[in-house]
C-alpha positions as CSV (number, residue, x, y, z in Angstrom):
1,M,36.4,1.4,-57.9
2,S,37.2,3.2,-54.6
3,T,37.6,7.0,-54.4
4,D,41.2,6.6,-53.2
5,K,42.1,4.7,-56.3
6,Q,40.3,7.2,-58.6
7,H,42.2,10.1,-57.1
8,S,45.6,8.3,-56.9
9,P,48.5,8.6,-59.3
10,G,50.0,5.5,-57.7
11,K,52.4,5.3,-54.8
12,K,55.5,5.4,-57.0
13,V,54.5,8.4,-59.1
14,A,53.3,10.3,-56.0
15,G,56.5,9.4,-54.2
16,I,58.7,10.8,-57.1
17,F,56.8,14.1,-57.0
18,L,57.0,14.4,-53.2
19,I,60.8,13.6,-53.3
20,A,61.2,16.4,-55.9
21,I,59.2,18.8,-53.7
22,A,61.4,17.8,-50.7
23,V,64.6,18.4,-52.6
24,L,63.3,21.8,-53.8
25,A,62.4,22.7,-50.2
26,L,65.9,21.7,-49.0
27,T,67.4,23.9,-51.7
28,G,65.2,26.8,-50.7
29,L,66.1,26.3,-47.1
30,G,69.8,26.5,-47.9
31,L,69.3,29.7,-49.8
32,A,67.1,31.2,-47.1
33,V,69.8,30.4,-44.4
34,E,72.4,32.2,-46.6
35,L,70.1,35.2,-47.1
36,T,69.5,35.4,-43.3
37,S,73.3,35.4,-42.8
38,I,73.7,38.2,-45.4
39,H,70.9,40.2,-43.8
40,A,72.4,40.0,-40.3
41,N,76.0,40.7,-41.4
42,T,74.9,43.6,-43.7
43,H,73.2,45.4,-40.8
44,Q,75.7,44.6,-38.0
45,N,79.1,44.2,-39.6
46,P,80.5,47.3,-41.5
47,E,83.3,45.2,-42.9
48,F,81.0,42.6,-44.5
49,H,80.8,42.2,-48.2
50,S,78.6,39.4,-49.6
51,L,79.5,37.3,-52.7
52,C,76.5,38.7,-54.5
53,A,77.4,42.3,-54.1
54,I,78.3,42.4,-57.7
55,S,77.1,45.8,-58.9
56,E,74.8,48.6,-58.1
57,G,71.9,46.8,-59.8
58,L,72.8,43.4,-58.6
59,N,73.5,43.5,-54.9
60,C,72.1,41.4,-52.0
61,E,73.3,43.9,-49.5
62,T,71.2,46.7,-50.9
63,V,68.1,44.5,-50.8
64,A,69.0,43.4,-47.2
65,L,69.1,47.0,-46.1
66,S,65.7,47.8,-47.5
67,P,62.8,48.0,-45.0
68,Y,61.0,45.5,-47.3
69,S,63.5,42.8,-46.1
70,V,61.6,42.6,-42.8
71,F,58.0,41.5,-42.3
72,L,56.2,41.5,-39.0
73,E,59.5,42.1,-37.1
74,L,61.3,39.1,-38.7
75,P,63.6,39.1,-41.7
76,V,61.8,37.9,-44.8
77,S,64.5,35.2,-45.2
78,V,63.5,33.8,-41.8
79,W,59.9,33.5,-42.9
80,G,61.4,31.6,-45.9
81,I,63.3,29.2,-43.6
82,L,60.0,28.6,-41.7
83,G,58.1,28.1,-44.9
84,Y,60.6,25.7,-46.4
85,L,60.8,23.7,-43.2
86,L,57.0,23.3,-43.1
87,I,56.8,22.2,-46.8
88,L,59.6,19.7,-46.0
89,V,57.7,18.3,-43.0
90,L,54.5,18.1,-45.0
91,S,56.0,16.4,-48.0
92,G,58.0,14.0,-45.7
93,I,54.9,13.0,-43.8
94,S,52.9,12.5,-47.0
95,L,55.7,10.4,-48.4
96,K,56.1,8.3,-45.3
97,L,52.4,7.5,-44.9
98,N,51.8,4.1,-46.5
99,Q,48.7,5.0,-48.6
100,T,47.9,4.9,-52.3
101,A,46.2,8.3,-52.1
102,K,48.8,10.5,-50.4
103,P,47.3,12.9,-47.8
104,L,48.5,16.5,-47.3
105,L,48.9,17.2,-51.0
106,G,46.6,20.2,-50.7
107,A,48.7,21.6,-47.8
108,V,51.9,21.2,-49.8
109,F,50.3,23.0,-52.8
110,G,48.9,25.7,-50.6
111,F,52.2,26.6,-48.9
112,S,54.0,26.4,-52.2
113,A,51.5,28.8,-53.8
114,V,51.9,31.3,-50.9
115,S,55.7,31.1,-51.4
116,F,55.3,31.7,-55.1
117,L,53.0,34.7,-54.6
118,S,55.4,36.1,-52.0
119,S,58.3,35.8,-54.5
120,A,56.3,37.6,-57.2
121,L,55.6,40.5,-54.8
122,L,59.2,40.7,-53.6
123,A,60.5,40.6,-57.2
124,W,58.2,43.5,-58.1
125,I,59.4,45.5,-55.1
126,S,63.1,44.9,-56.1
127,F,62.4,46.2,-59.6
128,T,60.2,49.1,-58.7
129,R,61.3,50.3,-55.2
130,I,64.8,49.1,-54.4
131,D,66.2,49.3,-57.9
132,S,68.5,46.4,-57.1
133,L,68.3,42.6,-57.5
134,C,69.6,39.8,-55.2
135,L,71.0,36.7,-56.8
136,F,70.2,34.5,-53.8
137,C,66.7,36.0,-53.7
138,M,66.2,35.2,-57.3
139,G,67.3,31.6,-56.5
140,T,64.4,31.4,-54.0
141,Y,62.1,32.8,-56.7
142,L,63.1,30.0,-59.0
143,V,62.7,27.4,-56.2
144,N,59.2,28.7,-55.3
145,T,58.2,28.7,-59.0
146,L,59.3,25.0,-59.4
147,L,57.6,24.1,-56.1
148,V,54.2,25.4,-57.1
149,I,54.5,23.8,-60.6
150,T,55.6,20.5,-59.1
151,S,52.9,20.4,-56.5
152,A,50.2,21.5,-59.1
153,M,51.3,18.6,-61.4
154,L,51.0,16.2,-58.4
155,L,47.4,17.4,-57.8
156,R,46.7,17.1,-61.5
157,K,48.0,13.5,-61.5
158,S,45.8,12.8,-58.5
159,R,42.8,14.3,-60.3
160,L,42.3,16.8,-57.5
161,G,41.6,20.5,-57.5
162,P,43.3,22.7,-54.9
163,V,40.1,23.2,-52.9
164,T,39.2,19.5,-53.0
165,A,42.7,18.5,-52.0
166,I,42.7,20.9,-49.0
167,A,39.3,19.6,-48.0
168,N,40.6,16.0,-48.2
169,D,43.5,17.0,-46.0
170,L,41.3,18.5,-43.3
171,K,39.1,15.4,-43.3
172,Y,42.2,13.2,-42.9
173,L,43.6,15.3,-40.1
174,Q,40.3,15.2,-38.2
175,K,40.8,11.5,-37.9
176,A,44.5,11.9,-37.0
177,P,44.6,14.5,-34.2
178,A,48.1,13.5,-33.1
179,L,49.4,14.2,-36.6
180,L,47.6,17.5,-36.7
181,L,49.2,18.6,-33.4
182,F,52.6,17.5,-34.7
183,I,52.1,19.7,-37.9
184,L,50.9,22.6,-35.8
185,A,53.9,22.3,-33.5
186,A,56.2,22.1,-36.6
187,G,54.9,25.5,-37.7
188,V,54.4,27.3,-34.4
189,L,57.4,26.3,-32.3
190,P,60.1,27.4,-34.8
191,L,58.2,30.7,-35.2
192,G,58.2,31.2,-31.4
193,V,61.9,30.4,-31.3
194,A,62.6,32.9,-34.1
195,Y,60.7,35.7,-32.3
196,A,62.4,34.9,-29.0
197,Q,66.0,34.7,-30.3
198,I,66.2,37.3,-33.1
199,K,66.5,40.8,-31.8
200,P,65.6,43.7,-34.1
201,Y,69.1,44.5,-35.2
202,W,67.9,46.0,-38.5
203,H,66.3,49.1,-36.9
204,T,67.6,52.3,-38.6
205,V,70.4,54.0,-36.8
206,G,69.1,57.1,-35.0
207,F,68.2,58.7,-31.7
208,E,66.0,55.8,-30.7
209,S,66.0,56.7,-27.0
210,I,64.5,60.1,-27.8
211,A,60.7,60.4,-27.8
212,P,59.1,61.2,-31.2
213,L,57.8,64.8,-31.5
214,P,55.7,66.7,-34.0
215,T,57.5,68.0,-37.1
216,G,56.8,70.3,-40.0
217,V,58.1,73.0,-42.3
218,D,57.7,76.7,-41.5
219,K,56.7,79.5,-43.9
220,N,60.4,80.0,-44.8
221,G,60.8,76.4,-45.9
222,D,62.9,75.4,-42.8
223,H,62.2,72.1,-41.0
224,W,61.1,72.2,-37.4
225,I,60.5,69.8,-34.6
226,G,58.8,70.3,-31.2
227,A,55.8,72.4,-30.3
228,E,53.1,73.0,-32.9
229,N,52.2,76.3,-31.2
230,P,55.5,77.4,-29.5
231,R,56.1,80.0,-26.9
232,I,59.7,80.3,-28.1
233,T,61.4,79.2,-31.3
234,V,65.0,78.1,-31.3
235,I,66.9,78.5,-34.6
236,E,69.7,75.9,-34.7
237,Y,72.6,76.5,-37.0
238,T,74.5,73.2,-37.3
239,D,77.1,71.2,-39.2
240,Y,76.6,67.5,-39.6
241,E,80.3,66.8,-39.4
242,C,80.8,68.8,-36.2
243,P,81.0,66.6,-33.0
244,Y,79.9,69.5,-30.8
245,C,76.8,69.9,-33.0
246,R,76.0,66.2,-32.6
247,K,76.3,66.4,-28.8
248,A,74.4,69.7,-28.5
249,H,71.6,68.6,-30.9
250,R,71.1,65.3,-29.0
251,E,70.9,67.3,-25.7
252,L,68.4,69.7,-27.1
253,R,66.3,67.0,-28.5
254,D,66.2,65.4,-25.1
255,L,65.1,68.7,-23.6
256,L,62.4,69.1,-26.2
257,S,60.6,66.0,-24.6
258,K,60.2,68.1,-21.5
259,Y,59.2,71.3,-23.3
260,A,57.2,69.6,-26.1
261,E,54.3,72.1,-25.7
262,D,56.4,75.2,-25.5
263,V,59.6,75.0,-27.5
264,R,60.2,74.5,-31.2
265,V,63.6,73.9,-32.8
266,V,64.1,75.1,-36.4
267,H,66.9,73.5,-38.3
268,R,69.2,75.6,-40.5
269,H,72.2,74.2,-42.4
270,F,75.6,75.9,-41.7
271,P,78.2,73.4,-43.0
272,L,81.8,74.5,-42.4
273,D,82.7,73.1,-45.8
274,Q,84.1,75.2,-48.7
275,A,82.2,72.9,-51.1
276,C,79.0,74.9,-50.5
277,N,79.9,77.6,-47.9
278,P,81.7,80.6,-49.4
279,N,82.7,81.8,-45.9
280,I,85.1,78.8,-45.5
281,R,88.5,79.5,-47.2
282,H,90.2,76.2,-46.4
283,K,89.5,72.5,-46.1
284,F,87.7,71.7,-42.9
285,H,84.6,69.6,-42.7
286,Q,84.8,67.9,-46.1
287,F,81.6,65.9,-45.8
288,A,79.4,68.5,-44.2
289,C,77.9,69.8,-47.5
290,H,77.3,66.2,-48.7
291,F,75.5,65.4,-45.5
292,S,73.3,68.5,-45.7
293,K,72.4,67.6,-49.2
294,A,71.5,64.1,-48.1
295,V,69.1,65.4,-45.5
296,E,67.5,67.8,-47.9
297,C,67.1,65.0,-50.5
298,A,65.6,62.8,-47.8
299,A,63.1,65.6,-47.1
300,H,61.6,64.9,-50.6
301,G,60.4,61.6,-49.2
302,D,59.3,63.1,-45.8
303,K,62.3,61.7,-44.0
304,F,64.2,64.9,-43.1
305,W,64.5,64.2,-39.3
306,E,65.1,60.5,-39.8
307,M,68.1,61.2,-42.1
308,N,69.2,64.0,-39.7
309,D,69.2,61.5,-36.8
310,A,70.9,58.8,-38.8
311,I,73.8,61.0,-39.9
312,F,74.4,62.5,-36.5
313,S,74.1,59.2,-34.5
314,G,76.0,57.2,-37.1
315,Q,79.1,59.2,-36.3
316,D,78.9,58.1,-32.7
317,T,80.7,54.9,-33.8
318,R,82.1,55.7,-37.3
319,K,84.2,58.3,-38.9
320,S,82.6,60.8,-41.2
321,D,84.1,59.2,-44.3
322,A,82.5,55.8,-43.3
323,I,79.0,57.3,-43.3
324,D,77.0,56.0,-46.3
325,V,74.0,58.2,-46.8
326,E,72.7,56.0,-49.6
327,K,72.6,53.1,-47.2
328,F,70.6,55.2,-44.8
329,A,68.2,56.2,-47.6
330,I,67.6,52.5,-48.4
331,Q,67.0,51.7,-44.8
332,L,64.5,54.6,-44.5
333,G,62.6,53.3,-47.5
334,L,63.3,56.2,-49.8
335,D,63.2,55.8,-53.6
336,R,66.8,54.9,-54.2
337,S,67.0,56.2,-57.8
338,E,65.4,59.5,-56.9
339,F,67.6,60.0,-53.8
340,K,70.7,59.2,-55.8
341,R,69.7,61.6,-58.6
342,C,69.1,64.3,-56.0
343,I,72.4,63.8,-54.1
344,E,74.3,63.9,-57.4
345,S,72.6,67.1,-58.6
346,D,72.6,70.6,-57.2
347,D,68.8,70.6,-56.5
348,S,69.2,71.0,-52.7
349,L,72.0,73.5,-52.8
350,E,69.7,76.5,-53.1
351,E,68.0,75.6,-49.7
352,I,71.4,75.1,-48.1
353,Q,72.8,78.3,-49.5
354,R,69.8,80.2,-48.2
355,N,70.4,78.9,-44.7
356,I,74.1,79.8,-44.9
357,N,73.1,83.4,-46.0
358,E,70.7,83.6,-43.0
359,G,73.5,82.4,-40.7
360,T,75.8,85.0,-42.1
361,A,73.2,87.7,-41.5
362,D,72.8,86.4,-38.0
363,K,76.6,86.7,-37.5
364,V,77.1,83.0,-37.1
365,V,80.8,82.2,-37.1
366,A,80.9,78.7,-35.5
367,T,78.7,75.7,-35.0
368,P,76.5,74.9,-33.2
369,T,74.9,78.3,-32.7
370,F,71.4,78.7,-31.3
371,V,69.4,81.9,-31.9
372,V,66.3,82.9,-29.9
373,N,64.8,86.3,-30.6
374,G,68.1,87.6,-31.9
375,Q,70.1,86.3,-28.9
376,Q,72.9,83.9,-29.6
377,F,73.9,80.9,-27.6
378,K,77.1,79.3,-28.8
379,G,78.1,75.6,-28.2
380,R,74.9,74.5,-26.4
381,L,71.6,75.6,-25.1
382,T,71.0,74.4,-21.5
383,E,67.8,73.7,-19.6
384,E,68.4,76.7,-17.3
385,Q,68.7,79.0,-20.4
386,L,65.5,77.6,-21.8
387,D,63.7,78.2,-18.5
388,R,64.9,81.8,-18.5
389,L,63.8,82.3,-22.1
390,L,60.4,80.8,-21.4
391,Q,59.9,83.1,-18.3
392,A,60.9,86.1,-20.4
393,A,58.3,85.1,-23.1
394,D,55.5,85.2,-20.5
């Protein structure tokens, strides 16, 4: 009896299994395409709401916003599309070849196993890090589970272990170089197209044009950015809902790139919002306290400046009431449950109130106000003013 016959479940049985694998791959492909659409729309279209945005704990948009939704600068769903296409190609070739012992069974099982393990990891992340599940994602988890079970059953019917099956595939492909090149092209070309065509639209909103700088927390508990050993320190009293603060802060951050070795900016909250500032007697900036709390809560996950930048720059194109700080927290990879608990509590108010008291002591009456060695600069701090301050410090 030949080896092929020994390891063969018969053309008909192998064909049934391979057709089932192809159908599963097509199903997974459809789900991955829909997930890619959800991912792109969630990041780029503020008006978009997916069908599976059912509740806080069952929401595809929340999962799409997470940094875990991108791997090696491509959405995870795009990797899914590429994987399902390759499984479809491999199962189709194996089905087409007129042989009793179907080749490429090891490859089909291998890619199915990788898909299944990826699903297990993503499910764990959804449960433990994102605190939200995605219905379409769970559909792919089911497809990947069925794929690995079906391909494993086919190997068992063929009396092949995974290692032996892969070794047989390699021997077969050595004798069929044209087929090997076709399979490699089927895997590499779509990947190249994906990298060429898909731009990184998912990058967190922020001051992306501004060079990153050292950051830290001073002895008073205030967050700083700029020089580690500054010649002068600028205290910035700011309000996250104030358009002049947004403009002045961006200008100062740009200047810091030039004075990176000499100037440090220390952030202090001074929200013009009666919700947390007792100096404000009427409704004014009604989201300013909320935004300050969000930045302080983000600081618990070492994302103070990232949240600061996201809230400021987000208002370049949206009104304050359209800024979703929880969405920013998800994009920044913060623990969603912890951030939400913090934002709903008064944990961060003590820090904000301390800053307000310091501002009151410094006779701050409007934002933005910059204080250097007791000297106030209202509205903005220019390069010429910084130069004079540095000369005076020598």
